[in-house]
CHARMM internal coordinates of N, CA and C (Angstrom, degrees):
IC EDIT
DIST 1 N 1 CA 1.4403
DIST 1 CA 1 C 1.5317
ANGL 1 N 1 CA 1 C 108.76
DIST 1 C 2 N 1.3184
ANGL 1 CA 1 C 2 N 115.56
DIHE 1 N 1 CA 1 C 2 N 140.27
DIST 2 N 2 CA 1.4509
ANGL 1 C 2 N 2 CA 120.64
DIHE 1 CA 1 C 2 N 2 CA 178.97
DIST 2 CA 2 C 1.5223
ANGL 2 N 2 CA 2 C 110.69
DIHE 1 C 2 N 2 CA 2 C -78.38
DIST 2 C 3 N 1.3124
ANGL 2 CA 2 C 3 N 115.80
DIHE 2 N 2 CA 2 C 3 N 141.29
DIST 3 N 3 CA 1.4497
ANGL 2 C 3 N 3 CA 121.23
DIHE 2 CA 2 C 3 N 3 CA 176.69
DIST 3 CA 3 C 1.5279
ANGL 3 N 3 CA 3 C 107.94
DIHE 2 C 3 N 3 CA 3 C -91.25
DIST 3 C 4 N 1.3219
ANGL 3 CA 3 C 4 N 116.22
DIHE 3 N 3 CA 3 C 4 N 137.86
DIST 4 N 4 CA 1.4630
ANGL 3 C 4 N 4 CA 119.51
DIHE 3 CA 3 C 4 N 4 CA 178.04
DIST 4 CA 4 C 1.5238
ANGL 4 N 4 CA 4 C 109.84
DIHE 3 C 4 N 4 CA 4 C -131.89
DIST 4 C 5 N 1.3308
ANGL 4 CA 4 C 5 N 114.69
DIHE 4 N 4 CA 4 C 5 N 157.47
DIST 5 N 5 CA 1.4577
ANGL 4 C 5 N 5 CA 122.26
DIHE 4 CA 4 C 5 N 5 CA -179.15
DIST 5 CA 5 C 1.5188
ANGL 5 N 5 CA 5 C 108.65
DIHE 4 C 5 N 5 CA 5 C -128.38
DIST 5 C 6 N 1.3197
ANGL 5 CA 5 C 6 N 115.61
DIHE 5 N 5 CA 5 C 6 N 133.95
DIST 6 N 6 CA 1.4631
ANGL 5 C 6 N 6 CA 121.11
DIHE 5 CA 5 C 6 N 6 CA 177.25
DIST 6 CA 6 C 1.5266
ANGL 6 N 6 CA 6 C 108.07
DIHE 5 C 6 N 6 CA 6 C -68.77
DIST 6 C 7 N 1.3307
ANGL 6 CA 6 C 7 N 115.58
DIHE 6 N 6 CA 6 C 7 N 135.81
DIST 7 N 7 CA 1.4562
ANGL 6 C 7 N 7 CA 120.97
DIHE 6 CA 6 C 7 N 7 CA 173.94
DIST 7 CA 7 C 1.5244
ANGL 7 N 7 CA 7 C 106.82
DIHE 6 C 7 N 7 CA 7 C -111.87
DIST 7 C 8 N 1.3185
ANGL 7 CA 7 C 8 N 115.44
DIHE 7 N 7 CA 7 C 8 N 114.65
DIST 8 N 8 CA 1.4631
ANGL 7 C 8 N 8 CA 119.50
DIHE 7 CA 7 C 8 N 8 CA 176.79
DIST 8 CA 8 C 1.5207
ANGL 8 N 8 CA 8 C 108.13
DIHE 7 C 8 N 8 CA 8 C -126.09
DIST 8 C 9 N 1.3097
ANGL 8 CA 8 C 9 N 114.47
DIHE 8 N 8 CA 8 C 9 N 143.55
DIST 9 N 9 CA 1.4544
ANGL 8 C 9 N 9 CA 121.77
DIHE 8 CA 8 C 9 N 9 CA 177.98
DIST 9 CA 9 C 1.5224
ANGL 9 N 9 CA 9 C 106.93
DIHE 8 C 9 N 9 CA 9 C -118.09
DIST 9 C 10 N 1.3103
ANGL 9 CA 9 C 10 N 115.84
DIHE 9 N 9 CA 9 C 10 N 116.37
DIST 10 N 10 CA 1.4662
ANGL 9 C 10 N 10 CA 122.43
DIHE 9 CA 9 C 10 N 10 CA -178.91
DIST 10 CA 10 C 1.5302
ANGL 10 N 10 CA 10 C 111.37
DIHE 9 C 10 N 10 CA 10 C 52.09
DIST 10 C 11 N 1.3347
ANGL 10 CA 10 C 11 N 116.30
DIHE 10 N 10 CA 10 C 11 N 41.79
DIST 11 N 11 CA 1.4608
ANGL 10 C 11 N 11 CA 121.57
DIHE 10 CA 10 C 11 N 11 CA 176.51
DIST 11 CA 11 C 1.5151
ANGL 11 N 11 CA 11 C 115.24
DIHE 10 C 11 N 11 CA 11 C 84.10
DIST 11 C 12 N 1.3319
ANGL 11 CA 11 C 12 N 118.37
DIHE 11 N 11 CA 11 C 12 N 2.00
DIST 12 N 12 CA 1.4625
ANGL 11 C 12 N 12 CA 122.03
DIHE 11 CA 11 C 12 N 12 CA 179.79
DIST 12 CA 12 C 1.5265
ANGL 12 N 12 CA 12 C 108.94
DIHE 11 C 12 N 12 CA 12 C -105.43
DIST 12 C 13 N 1.3235
ANGL 12 CA 12 C 13 N 116.82
DIHE 12 N 12 CA 12 C 13 N 123.09
DIST 13 N 13 CA 1.4597
ANGL 12 C 13 N 13 CA 122.25
DIHE 12 CA 12 C 13 N 13 CA 178.72
DIST 13 CA 13 C 1.5224
ANGL 13 N 13 CA 13 C 109.01
DIHE 12 C 13 N 13 CA 13 C -69.98
DIST 13 C 14 N 1.3331
ANGL 13 CA 13 C 14 N 117.02
DIHE 13 N 13 CA 13 C 14 N 117.10
DIST 14 N 14 CA 1.4660
ANGL 13 C 14 N 14 CA 120.81
DIHE 13 CA 13 C 14 N 14 CA -177.25
DIST 14 CA 14 C 1.5220
ANGL 14 N 14 CA 14 C 112.98
DIHE 13 C 14 N 14 CA 14 C -115.56
DIST 14 C 15 N 1.3399
ANGL 14 CA 14 C 15 N 117.39
DIHE 14 N 14 CA 14 C 15 N -8.82
DIST 15 N 15 CA 1.4529
ANGL 14 C 15 N 15 CA 119.31
DIHE 14 CA 14 C 15 N 15 CA 178.94
DIST 15 CA 15 C 1.5153
ANGL 15 N 15 CA 15 C 111.89
DIHE 14 C 15 N 15 CA 15 C 165.00
DIST 15 C 16 N 1.3234
ANGL 15 CA 15 C 16 N 114.33
DIHE 15 N 15 CA 15 C 16 N -167.94
DIST 16 N 16 CA 1.4581
ANGL 15 C 16 N 16 CA 121.50
DIHE 15 CA 15 C 16 N 16 CA 179.41
DIST 16 CA 16 C 1.5197
ANGL 16 N 16 CA 16 C 109.21
DIHE 15 C 16 N 16 CA 16 C -137.67
DIST 16 C 17 N 1.3085
ANGL 16 CA 16 C 17 N 115.14
DIHE 16 N 16 CA 16 C 17 N 149.87
DIST 17 N 17 CA 1.4560
ANGL 16 C 17 N 17 CA 121.57
DIHE 16 CA 16 C 17 N 17 CA 175.11
DIST 17 CA 17 C 1.5215
ANGL 17 N 17 CA 17 C 106.91
DIHE 16 C 17 N 17 CA 17 C -109.69
DIST 17 C 18 N 1.3222
ANGL 17 CA 17 C 18 N 116.67
DIHE 17 N 17 CA 17 C 18 N 119.14
DIST 18 N 18 CA 1.4605
ANGL 17 C 18 N 18 CA 122.19
DIHE 17 CA 17 C 18 N 18 CA -178.53
DIST 18 CA 18 C 1.5252
ANGL 18 N 18 CA 18 C 108.68
DIHE 17 C 18 N 18 CA 18 C -97.16
DIST 18 C 19 N 1.3210
ANGL 18 CA 18 C 19 N 116.02
DIHE 18 N 18 CA 18 C 19 N 125.44
DIST 19 N 19 CA 1.4595
ANGL 18 C 19 N 19 CA 121.30
DIHE 18 CA 18 C 19 N 19 CA -177.97
DIST 19 CA 19 C 1.5221
ANGL 19 N 19 CA 19 C 109.85
DIHE 18 C 19 N 19 CA 19 C -72.52
DIST 19 C 20 N 1.3209
ANGL 19 CA 19 C 20 N 115.96
DIHE 19 N 19 CA 19 C 20 N 127.14
DIST 20 N 20 CA 1.4605
ANGL 19 C 20 N 20 CA 123.21
DIHE 19 CA 19 C 20 N 20 CA 174.58
DIST 20 CA 20 C 1.5198
ANGL 20 N 20 CA 20 C 107.91
DIHE 19 C 20 N 20 CA 20 C -114.24
DIST 20 C 21 N 1.3096
ANGL 20 CA 20 C 21 N 117.96
DIHE 20 N 20 CA 20 C 21 N 175.27
DIST 21 N 21 CA 1.4667
ANGL 20 C 21 N 21 CA 120.53
DIHE 20 CA 20 C 21 N 21 CA -178.85
DIST 21 CA 21 C 1.5231
ANGL 21 N 21 CA 21 C 112.53
DIHE 20 C 21 N 21 CA 21 C -66.45
DIST 21 C 22 N 1.3357
ANGL 21 CA 21 C 22 N 117.50
DIHE 21 N 21 CA 21 C 22 N -22.94
DIST 22 N 22 CA 1.4640
ANGL 21 C 22 N 22 CA 120.18
DIHE 21 CA 21 C 22 N 22 CA -176.86
DIST 22 CA 22 C 1.5295
ANGL 22 N 22 CA 22 C 113.51
DIHE 21 C 22 N 22 CA 22 C -127.37
DIST 22 C 23 N 1.3235
ANGL 22 CA 22 C 23 N 117.86
DIHE 22 N 22 CA 22 C 23 N 24.56
DIST 23 N 23 CA 1.4601
ANGL 22 C 23 N 23 CA 120.45
DIHE 22 CA 22 C 23 N 23 CA 178.44
DIST 23 CA 23 C 1.5178
ANGL 23 N 23 CA 23 C 111.67
DIHE 22 C 23 N 23 CA 23 C 150.82
DIST 23 C 24 N 1.3294
ANGL 23 CA 23 C 24 N 115.35
DIHE 23 N 23 CA 23 C 24 N -145.49
DIST 24 N 24 CA 1.4609
ANGL 23 C 24 N 24 CA 122.06
DIHE 23 CA 23 C 24 N 24 CA -176.98
DIST 24 CA 24 C 1.5211
ANGL 24 N 24 CA 24 C 110.83
DIHE 23 C 24 N 24 CA 24 C -135.27
DIST 24 C 25 N 1.3110
ANGL 24 CA 24 C 25 N 115.79
DIHE 24 N 24 CA 24 C 25 N 142.35
DIST 25 N 25 CA 1.4678
ANGL 24 C 25 N 25 CA 121.93
DIHE 24 CA 24 C 25 N 25 CA 174.19
DIST 25 CA 25 C 1.5195
ANGL 25 N 25 CA 25 C 107.42
DIHE 24 C 25 N 25 CA 25 C -108.28
DIST 25 C 26 N 1.3371
ANGL 25 CA 25 C 26 N 116.28
DIHE 25 N 25 CA 25 C 26 N 129.78
DIST 26 N 26 CA 1.4556
ANGL 25 C 26 N 26 CA 121.04
DIHE 25 CA 25 C 26 N 26 CA -178.56
DIST 26 CA 26 C 1.5189
ANGL 26 N 26 CA 26 C 109.86
DIHE 25 C 26 N 26 CA 26 C -90.55
DIST 26 C 27 N 1.3333
ANGL 26 CA 26 C 27 N 116.23
DIHE 26 N 26 CA 26 C 27 N 130.05
DIST 27 N 27 CA 1.4614
ANGL 26 C 27 N 27 CA 123.16
DIHE 26 CA 26 C 27 N 27 CA 176.22
DIST 27 CA 27 C 1.5273
ANGL 27 N 27 CA 27 C 106.68
DIHE 26 C 27 N 27 CA 27 C -116.06
DIST 27 C 28 N 1.3215
ANGL 27 CA 27 C 28 N 116.54
DIHE 27 N 27 CA 27 C 28 N 108.27
DIST 28 N 28 CA 1.4632
ANGL 27 C 28 N 28 CA 121.72
DIHE 27 CA 27 C 28 N 28 CA -176.00
DIST 28 CA 28 C 1.5280
ANGL 28 N 28 CA 28 C 111.29
DIHE 27 C 28 N 28 CA 28 C -78.59
DIST 28 C 29 N 1.3279
ANGL 28 CA 28 C 29 N 115.72
DIHE 28 N 28 CA 28 C 29 N 139.97
DIST 29 N 29 CA 1.4599
ANGL 28 C 29 N 29 CA 121.36
DIHE 28 CA 28 C 29 N 29 CA 171.36
DIST 29 CA 29 C 1.5208
ANGL 29 N 29 CA 29 C 110.36
DIHE 28 C 29 N 29 CA 29 C -114.74
DIST 29 C 30 N 1.3091
ANGL 29 CA 29 C 30 N 116.92
DIHE 29 N 29 CA 29 C 30 N -11.00
DIST 30 N 30 CA 1.4631
ANGL 29 C 30 N 30 CA 123.41
DIHE 29 CA 29 C 30 N 30 CA 178.74
DIST 30 CA 30 C 1.5264
ANGL 30 N 30 CA 30 C 107.70
DIHE 29 C 30 N 30 CA 30 C -103.19
DIST 30 C 31 N 1.3233
ANGL 30 CA 30 C 31 N 116.61
DIHE 30 N 30 CA 30 C 31 N 126.34
DIST 31 N 31 CA 1.4716
ANGL 30 C 31 N 31 CA 120.86
DIHE 30 CA 30 C 31 N 31 CA -177.06
DIST 31 CA 31 C 1.5174
ANGL 31 N 31 CA 31 C 113.01
DIHE 30 C 31 N 31 CA 31 C -59.34
DIST 31 C 32 N 1.3014
ANGL 31 CA 31 C 32 N 118.18
DIHE 31 N 31 CA 31 C 32 N -25.55
DIST 32 N 32 CA 1.4601
ANGL 31 C 32 N 32 CA 120.97
DIHE 31 CA 31 C 32 N 32 CA 179.03
DIST 32 CA 32 C 1.5238
ANGL 32 N 32 CA 32 C 111.98
DIHE 31 C 32 N 32 CA 32 C -67.36
DIST 32 C 33 N 1.3268
ANGL 32 CA 32 C 33 N 116.89
DIHE 32 N 32 CA 32 C 33 N -16.58
DIST 33 N 33 CA 1.4656
ANGL 32 C 33 N 33 CA 121.22
DIHE 32 CA 32 C 33 N 33 CA 179.61
DIST 33 CA 33 C 1.5220
ANGL 33 N 33 CA 33 C 112.02
DIHE 32 C 33 N 33 CA 33 C -109.59
DIST 33 C 34 N 1.3168
ANGL 33 CA 33 C 34 N 116.17
DIHE 33 N 33 CA 33 C 34 N 14.81
DIST 34 N 34 CA 1.4613
ANGL 33 C 34 N 34 CA 121.15
DIHE 33 CA 33 C 34 N 34 CA -179.18
DIST 34 CA 34 C 1.5331
ANGL 34 N 34 CA 34 C 111.91
DIHE 33 C 34 N 34 CA 34 C -57.11
DIST 34 C 35 N 1.3041
ANGL 34 CA 34 C 35 N 116.39
DIHE 34 N 34 CA 34 C 35 N -31.59
DIST 35 N 35 CA 1.4685
ANGL 34 C 35 N 35 CA 122.28
DIHE 34 CA 34 C 35 N 35 CA -178.54
DIST 35 CA 35 C 1.5361
ANGL 35 N 35 CA 35 C 112.50
DIHE 34 C 35 N 35 CA 35 C -62.41
DIST 35 C 36 N 1.3262
ANGL 35 CA 35 C 36 N 117.39
DIHE 35 N 35 CA 35 C 36 N -29.06
DIST 36 N 36 CA 1.4632
ANGL 35 C 36 N 36 CA 119.86
DIHE 35 CA 35 C 36 N 36 CA -179.81
DIST 36 CA 36 C 1.5329
ANGL 36 N 36 CA 36 C 112.66
DIHE 35 C 36 N 36 CA 36 C -107.54
DIST 36 C 37 N 1.3242
ANGL 36 CA 36 C 37 N 116.97
DIHE 36 N 36 CA 36 C 37 N 7.86
DIST 37 N 37 CA 1.4613
ANGL 36 C 37 N 37 CA 121.24
DIHE 36 CA 36 C 37 N 37 CA 176.63
DIST 37 CA 37 C 1.5251
ANGL 37 N 37 CA 37 C 109.29
DIHE 36 C 37 N 37 CA 37 C -59.76
DIST 37 C 38 N 1.3071
ANGL 37 CA 37 C 38 N 116.86
DIHE 37 N 37 CA 37 C 38 N 129.82
DIST 38 N 38 CA 1.4600
ANGL 37 C 38 N 38 CA 121.74
DIHE 37 CA 37 C 38 N 38 CA 179.16
DIST 38 CA 38 C 1.5206
ANGL 38 N 38 CA 38 C 114.38
DIHE 37 C 38 N 38 CA 38 C 85.93
DIST 38 C 39 N 1.3229
ANGL 38 CA 38 C 39 N 117.05
DIHE 38 N 38 CA 38 C 39 N -0.45
DIST 39 N 39 CA 1.4691
ANGL 38 C 39 N 39 CA 119.81
DIHE 38 CA 38 C 39 N 39 CA -179.20
DIST 39 CA 39 C 1.5261
ANGL 39 N 39 CA 39 C 110.43
DIHE 38 C 39 N 39 CA 39 C -72.48
DIST 39 C 40 N 1.3211
ANGL 39 CA 39 C 40 N 115.81
DIHE 39 N 39 CA 39 C 40 N 157.93
DIST 40 N 40 CA 1.4572
ANGL 39 C 40 N 40 CA 123.12
DIHE 39 CA 39 C 40 N 40 CA -175.23
DIST 40 CA 40 C 1.5228
ANGL 40 N 40 CA 40 C 109.06
DIHE 39 C 40 N 40 CA 40 C -114.54
DIST 40 C 41 N 1.3428
ANGL 40 CA 40 C 41 N 117.02
DIHE 40 N 40 CA 40 C 41 N 133.75
DIST 41 N 41 CA 1.4558
ANGL 40 C 41 N 41 CA 122.36
DIHE 40 CA 40 C 41 N 41 CA -177.07
DIST 41 CA 41 C 1.5130
ANGL 41 N 41 CA 41 C 110.83
DIHE 40 C 41 N 41 CA 41 C -133.26
DIST 41 C 42 N 1.3328
ANGL 41 CA 41 C 42 N 118.04
DIHE 41 N 41 CA 41 C 42 N 147.50
DIST 42 N 42 CA 1.4648
ANGL 41 C 42 N 42 CA 120.53
DIHE 41 CA 41 C 42 N 42 CA -178.19
DIST 42 CA 42 C 1.5250
ANGL 42 N 42 CA 42 C 115.10
DIHE 41 C 42 N 42 CA 42 C -70.97
DIST 42 C 43 N 1.3464
ANGL 42 CA 42 C 43 N 117.48
DIHE 42 N 42 CA 42 C 43 N -27.01
DIST 43 N 43 CA 1.4674
ANGL 42 C 43 N 43 CA 118.80
DIHE 42 CA 42 C 43 N 43 CA -178.09
DIST 43 CA 43 C 1.5267
ANGL 43 N 43 CA 43 C 111.01
DIHE 42 C 43 N 43 CA 43 C -141.76
DIST 43 C 44 N 1.3134
ANGL 43 CA 43 C 44 N 114.78
DIHE 43 N 43 CA 43 C 44 N 160.73
DIST 44 N 44 CA 1.4565
ANGL 43 C 44 N 44 CA 121.87
DIHE 43 CA 43 C 44 N 44 CA 177.79
DIST 44 CA 44 C 1.5305
ANGL 44 N 44 CA 44 C 110.29
DIHE 43 C 44 N 44 CA 44 C -64.40
DIST 44 C 45 N 1.3119
ANGL 44 CA 44 C 45 N 116.95
DIHE 44 N 44 CA 44 C 45 N -37.47
DIST 45 N 45 CA 1.4607
ANGL 44 C 45 N 45 CA 120.17
DIHE 44 CA 44 C 45 N 45 CA 177.58
DIST 45 CA 45 C 1.5190
ANGL 45 N 45 CA 45 C 111.60
DIHE 44 C 45 N 45 CA 45 C -63.13
DIST 45 C 46 N 1.3281
ANGL 45 CA 45 C 46 N 117.76
DIHE 45 N 45 CA 45 C 46 N -35.12
DIST 46 N 46 CA 1.4631
ANGL 45 C 46 N 46 CA 121.05
DIHE 45 CA 45 C 46 N 46 CA 176.89
DIST 46 CA 46 C 1.5222
ANGL 46 N 46 CA 46 C 110.60
DIHE 45 C 46 N 46 CA 46 C -63.98
DIST 46 C 47 N 1.3148
ANGL 46 CA 46 C 47 N 116.98
DIHE 46 N 46 CA 46 C 47 N -42.60
DIST 47 N 47 CA 1.4662
ANGL 46 C 47 N 47 CA 120.99
DIHE 46 CA 46 C 47 N 47 CA 178.70
DIST 47 CA 47 C 1.5256
ANGL 47 N 47 CA 47 C 109.92
DIHE 46 C 47 N 47 CA 47 C -59.43
DIST 47 C 48 N 1.3175
ANGL 47 CA 47 C 48 N 116.68
DIHE 47 N 47 CA 47 C 48 N -48.69
DIST 48 N 48 CA 1.4640
ANGL 47 C 48 N 48 CA 120.99
DIHE 47 CA 47 C 48 N 48 CA -179.44
DIST 48 CA 48 C 1.5287
ANGL 48 N 48 CA 48 C 111.91
DIHE 47 C 48 N 48 CA 48 C -62.95
DIST 48 C 49 N 1.3170
ANGL 48 CA 48 C 49 N 116.40
DIHE 48 N 48 CA 48 C 49 N -42.62
DIST 49 N 49 CA 1.4643
ANGL 48 C 49 N 49 CA 121.38
DIHE 48 CA 48 C 49 N 49 CA -178.92
DIST 49 CA 49 C 1.5224
ANGL 49 N 49 CA 49 C 111.51
DIHE 48 C 49 N 49 CA 49 C -62.72
DIST 49 C 50 N 1.3271
ANGL 49 CA 49 C 50 N 116.86
DIHE 49 N 49 CA 49 C 50 N -46.18
DIST 50 N 50 CA 1.4637
ANGL 49 C 50 N 50 CA 120.76
DIHE 49 CA 49 C 50 N 50 CA -178.67
DIST 50 CA 50 C 1.5256
ANGL 50 N 50 CA 50 C 111.00
DIHE 49 C 50 N 50 CA 50 C -68.28
DIST 50 C 51 N 1.3258
ANGL 50 CA 50 C 51 N 117.59
DIHE 50 N 50 CA 50 C 51 N -41.18
DIST 51 N 51 CA 1.4664
ANGL 50 C 51 N 51 CA 120.35
DIHE 50 CA 50 C 51 N 51 CA 178.68
DIST 51 CA 51 C 1.5233
ANGL 51 N 51 CA 51 C 110.36
DIHE 50 C 51 N 51 CA 51 C -61.60
DIST 51 C 52 N 1.3171
ANGL 51 CA 51 C 52 N 117.06
DIHE 51 N 51 CA 51 C 52 N -44.44
DIST 52 N 52 CA 1.4649
ANGL 51 C 52 N 52 CA 121.02
DIHE 51 CA 51 C 52 N 52 CA 179.12
DIST 52 CA 52 C 1.5289
ANGL 52 N 52 CA 52 C 110.64
DIHE 51 C 52 N 52 CA 52 C -63.55
DIST 52 C 53 N 1.3063
ANGL 52 CA 52 C 53 N 117.18
DIHE 52 N 52 CA 52 C 53 N -42.32
DIST 53 N 53 CA 1.4680
ANGL 52 C 53 N 53 CA 120.98
DIHE 52 CA 52 C 53 N 53 CA -179.62
DIST 53 CA 53 C 1.5235
ANGL 53 N 53 CA 53 C 111.27
DIHE 52 C 53 N 53 CA 53 C -64.30
DIST 53 C 54 N 1.3342
ANGL 53 CA 53 C 54 N 116.97
DIHE 53 N 53 CA 53 C 54 N -41.30
DIST 54 N 54 CA 1.4689
ANGL 53 C 54 N 54 CA 120.26
DIHE 53 CA 53 C 54 N 54 CA 179.45
DIST 54 CA 54 C 1.5229
ANGL 54 N 54 CA 54 C 111.48
DIHE 53 C 54 N 54 CA 54 C -65.20
DIST 54 C 55 N 1.3116
ANGL 54 CA 54 C 55 N 116.82
DIHE 54 N 54 CA 54 C 55 N -40.88
DIST 55 N 55 CA 1.4633
ANGL 54 C 55 N 55 CA 119.72
DIHE 54 CA 54 C 55 N 55 CA 179.02
DIST 55 CA 55 C 1.5282
ANGL 55 N 55 CA 55 C 110.96
DIHE 54 C 55 N 55 CA 55 C -69.31
DIST 55 C 56 N 1.3188
ANGL 55 CA 55 C 56 N 116.56
DIHE 55 N 55 CA 55 C 56 N -35.70
DIST 56 N 56 CA 1.4557
ANGL 55 C 56 N 56 CA 120.72
DIHE 55 CA 55 C 56 N 56 CA -178.56
DIST 56 CA 56 C 1.5103
ANGL 56 N 56 CA 56 C 114.36
DIHE 55 C 56 N 56 CA 56 C -79.61
DIST 56 C 57 N 1.3193
ANGL 56 CA 56 C 57 N 116.96
DIHE 56 N 56 CA 56 C 57 N -7.80
DIST 57 N 57 CA 1.4568
ANGL 56 C 57 N 57 CA 120.37
DIHE 56 CA 56 C 57 N 57 CA -176.86
DIST 57 CA 57 C 1.5221
ANGL 57 N 57 CA 57 C 112.07
DIHE 56 C 57 N 57 CA 57 C -70.61
DIST 57 C 58 N 1.3284
ANGL 57 CA 57 C 58 N 116.98
DIHE 57 N 57 CA 57 C 58 N -17.51
DIST 58 N 58 CA 1.4614
ANGL 57 C 58 N 58 CA 120.63
DIHE 57 CA 57 C 58 N 58 CA 177.73
DIST 58 CA 58 C 1.5159
ANGL 58 N 58 CA 58 C 113.36
DIHE 57 C 58 N 58 CA 58 C 64.74
DIST 58 C 59 N 1.3205
ANGL 58 CA 58 C 59 N 116.96
DIHE 58 N 58 CA 58 C 59 N 37.19
DIST 59 N 59 CA 1.4527
ANGL 58 C 59 N 59 CA 121.06
DIHE 58 CA 58 C 59 N 59 CA -178.03
DIST 59 CA 59 C 1.5138
ANGL 59 N 59 CA 59 C 112.45
DIHE 58 C 59 N 59 CA 59 C -77.04
DIST 59 C 60 N 1.3200
ANGL 59 CA 59 C 60 N 117.60
DIHE 59 N 59 CA 59 C 60 N -13.53
DIST 60 N 60 CA 1.4481
ANGL 59 C 60 N 60 CA 120.93
DIHE 59 CA 59 C 60 N 60 CA -175.90
DIST 60 CA 60 C 1.5166
ANGL 60 N 60 CA 60 C 110.05
DIHE 59 C 60 N 60 CA 60 C -107.95
DIST 60 C 61 N 1.3098
ANGL 60 CA 60 C 61 N 118.07
DIHE 60 N 60 CA 60 C 61 N 133.04
DIST 61 N 61 CA 1.4656
ANGL 60 C 61 N 61 CA 120.40
DIHE 60 CA 60 C 61 N 61 CA -178.13
DIST 61 CA 61 C 1.5254
ANGL 61 N 61 CA 61 C 111.59
DIHE 60 C 61 N 61 CA 61 C -68.37
DIST 61 C 62 N 1.3012
ANGL 61 CA 61 C 62 N 114.82
DIHE 61 N 61 CA 61 C 62 N 149.98
DIST 62 N 62 CA 1.4591
ANGL 61 C 62 N 62 CA 121.16
DIHE 61 CA 61 C 62 N 62 CA 175.85
DIST 62 CA 62 C 1.5229
ANGL 62 N 62 CA 62 C 107.61
DIHE 61 C 62 N 62 CA 62 C -75.69
DIST 62 C 63 N 1.3157
ANGL 62 CA 62 C 63 N 116.66
DIHE 62 N 62 CA 62 C 63 N 136.29
DIST 63 N 63 CA 1.4657
ANGL 62 C 63 N 63 CA 120.94
DIHE 62 CA 62 C 63 N 63 CA 179.15
DIST 63 CA 63 C 1.5333
ANGL 63 N 63 CA 63 C 109.03
DIHE 62 C 63 N 63 CA 63 C -68.75
DIST 63 C 64 N 1.2992
ANGL 63 CA 63 C 64 N 116.09
DIHE 63 N 63 CA 63 C 64 N 125.81
DIST 64 N 64 CA 1.4582
ANGL 63 C 64 N 64 CA 121.44
DIHE 63 CA 63 C 64 N 64 CA 179.34
DIST 64 CA 64 C 1.5237
ANGL 64 N 64 CA 64 C 109.58
DIHE 63 C 64 N 64 CA 64 C -84.08
DIST 64 C 65 N 1.3230
ANGL 64 CA 64 C 65 N 115.17
DIHE 64 N 64 CA 64 C 65 N 141.70
DIST 65 N 65 CA 1.4522
ANGL 64 C 65 N 65 CA 120.88
DIHE 64 CA 64 C 65 N 65 CA 177.43
DIST 65 CA 65 C 1.5369
ANGL 65 N 65 CA 65 C 108.77
DIHE 64 C 65 N 65 CA 65 C -84.84
DIST 65 C 66 N 1.3286
ANGL 65 CA 65 C 66 N 117.98
DIHE 65 N 65 CA 65 C 66 N 136.79
DIST 66 N 66 CA 1.4628
ANGL 65 C 66 N 66 CA 119.91
DIHE 65 CA 65 C 66 N 66 CA 178.68
DIST 66 CA 66 C 1.5284
ANGL 66 N 66 CA 66 C 110.38
DIHE 65 C 66 N 66 CA 66 C -63.93
DIST 66 C 67 N 1.3022
ANGL 66 CA 66 C 67 N 115.23
DIHE 66 N 66 CA 66 C 67 N 141.87
DIST 67 N 67 CA 1.4626
ANGL 66 C 67 N 67 CA 120.29
DIHE 66 CA 66 C 67 N 67 CA 178.18
DIST 67 CA 67 C 1.5263
ANGL 67 N 67 CA 67 C 108.78
DIHE 66 C 67 N 67 CA 67 C -93.68
DIST 67 C 68 N 1.2780
ANGL 67 CA 67 C 68 N 115.33
DIHE 67 N 67 CA 67 C 68 N 146.13
DIST 68 N 68 CA 1.4469
ANGL 67 C 68 N 68 CA 115.74
DIHE 67 CA 67 C 68 N 68 CA 177.13
DIST 68 CA 68 C 1.4413
ANGL 68 N 68 CA 68 C 116.21
DIHE 67 C 68 N 68 CA 68 C 158.09
END
COOR INIT
IC SEED 1 N 1 CA 1 C
IC BUILD
């Protein structure tokens, strides 16, 4: 059975890191991280660091509230 680790950023579950023989594969559950879904990383810390950086990059616009 494959071992996996929950990846959460500031308490929000964004994916899982699946342990492979030579590193970790990231499985995204948050659409904002779809770009790195399936990517391969040498360490669990690398997965967490990249996920946090992608979320913090602010690439997605904030939803505006309708006025009225």
